[in-house]
C-alpha positions in Angstrom: 108.2 60.6 4.8 106.1 63.5 6.2 104.4 63.8 2.7 103.2 60.1 2.9 100.1 58.7 4.6 100.7 56.7 7.8 102.0 53.3 7.2 100.4 52.0 10.3 97.9 49.8 8.6 100.1 48.8 5.6 100.2 45.1 6.9 96.4 44.8 7.0 95.1 41.6 5.3 93.4 43.2 2.3 92.6 40.0 0.5 90.6 38.8 3.7 88.6 42.1 3.7 87.8 42.0 0.0 86.8 38.4 0.0 84.6 38.6 3.1 81.3 40.3 2.0 80.4 41.3 5.6 83.8 42.9 6.3 83.9 44.6 2.9 80.4 46.1 3.4 81.3 47.3 7.0 84.3 49.2 5.5 82.3 50.6 2.7 79.6 51.8 5.0 82.5 53.5 7.0 84.1 55.3 4.0 80.7 56.3 2.7 79.8 57.7 6.2 76.9 55.2 6.6 78.2 53.1 9.5 80.6 52.8 12.3 84.3 53.3 12.1 87.3 51.2 12.8 90.5 53.1 13.2 91.9 51.8 9.8 88.5 52.5 8.2 88.5 56.1 9.6 92.1 56.5 8.2 90.9 55.3 4.8 87.9 57.5 4.7 90.1 60.6 5.7 92.3 60.2 2.7 90.4 58.3 0.0 89.2 61.3 -1.8 92.6 62.9 -2.0 94.4 59.6 -2.9 91.8 59.1 -5.9 92.4 62.7 -7.1 96.2 62.6 -6.9 96.7 59.0 -8.2 97.8 57.9 -4.7 100.6 60.5 -4.6 101.1 60.2 -0.8 100.7 56.5 -0.7 103.4 54.1 0.5 104.3 51.4 -1.9 102.1 48.9 0.0 99.1 51.4 -0.1 99.6 51.9 -3.7 99.6 48.1 -4.5 96.6 47.8 -2.1 94.6 50.5 -3.9 95.2 48.8 -7.2 94.3 45.5 -5.8 91.1 46.8 -4.3 90.0 48.8 -7.2 90.7 45.8 -9.6 88.9 43.5 -7.3 85.8 45.8 -6.9 85.5 46.3 -10.6 85.8 42.6 -11.3 83.8 41.1 -8.3 81.8 43.9 -6.7 80.8 46.2 -9.5 77.8 47.6 -7.5 80.2 48.7 -4.6 82.6 50.2 -7.0 79.7 52.2 -8.7 78.6 53.3 -5.1 82.1 54.4 -4.3 82.7 56.2 -7.5 79.3 57.9 -7.4 80.2 59.2 -3.9 83.9 60.1 -4.4 84.0 60.9 -8.2 80.4 62.1 -9.2 81.7 63.7 -12.3 83.6 60.5 -13.3 86.9 62.4 -13.7 89.1 59.6 -12.2 86.8 56.6 -12.6 87.6 56.2 -16.4 91.5 56.1 -15.6 91.1 53.4 -13.0 88.5 51.4 -15.2 90.9 51.8 -18.3 93.7 50.3 -16.2 91.6 47.4 -15.2 90.5 46.7 -18.7 94.1 46.8 -19.8 94.7 43.9 -17.3 91.9 42.0 -19.0 89.2 42.8 -16.4 85.8 43.0 -18.2 83.6 45.7 -17.1 79.9 45.1 -17.9 78.1 48.1 -19.2 
């Protein structure tokens, strides 16, 4: 499992973070380099770019599900945060379309 990211934070309650605006914004500030870090936020920040670019190649199964859940949630409920994240980590839009197409295939409507 040396080629996988640490599973230390795999049991984190992702839904609680996504549905709590204050917590969500705190994590976003961390990964965007605009705020304080928690250990799990730093771990996310350190690997987010690579995970996006590789389609979560080194993710554990829980991380893959969590990434998909998070992306779908942000596109559906927090589009401004999604846009800020993609502008930061994917300025050329190389990966964004893939993730948005996957969300659309699940019936998530993305306002233009």
